N, C-alpha and C positions, 0 to 999 in steps of 0.2 A: 502205443504212443510212439511216434517217430522221434528220433533224436535230431536235434538241431545243431548246426555248426555255425560258428562265427567267422566272418571274413572281413578283413580290412581292405577296402577298395580305395585306392588313391587314383586321382585322375586330374586332368586339366579341363576346366570349363571356362571358355571365353578368355583364354590366356591367364587364368588364375588357378593356382593349385588348390585342390579340394580333396577331402576324404570323407568316407562314411563307413559305417559298419553294416553288414548284412547278416541277418540271422535266418539261415535257410535249412531245409531238411536234406540237403545233398552233401556228400563228403568232399566234393570238388566243385569248383566254379570256374568256368572259362571266361576269358575277357568278353566274349560275345554275350554270354548270359549276364555278366555284370553290367555291360553297356545297356542291355534291355532294362535292367532294374534302374539304372541311372537315368535313362530317358523317361521312365515313368515317374521318377522323383523330380526331374527338372522338365516339366511338361512345356514350359515356355521357351526352352532352349531350342534353337534351330538345329536340325541334323548336321553333324559335322563339327559342332562346337565342343563336344565332349571327346577328348582325345587322350592318348597315353594312359590307358586303363591298366593298372597294376593291382594284383591281388595277392594278399597274404592271409593265410589261415591263422586264426587266433586260437591258441590252445589255452583254455581257462585254467587248467591245472598247472601249466608252466608259468603263467602270469599271475597266479594267485599269491605267490611269494615274492618278497623283495629280492633283489640280486644278492648273490652269495657274499659280497664284500660287506654287507650289513649284518651278517650272522657272526656270532661268536664261535670259536672252535670248540 
């Protein structure tokens, strides 16, 4: 069974900021690969309307806990 990785993809679609999460089986994701996923998600968008694609990997183990300032010493 392949391990999946989560990525937060932020982008501009028709001058409006958008974001989505992608769950894929690769450890890394290039902006070109993310753009391909976004184009399949927004099939009615004209080519060139999806711009400024930025990718951040989501580490579920690091985000599973609240920030340290909520913890008691």
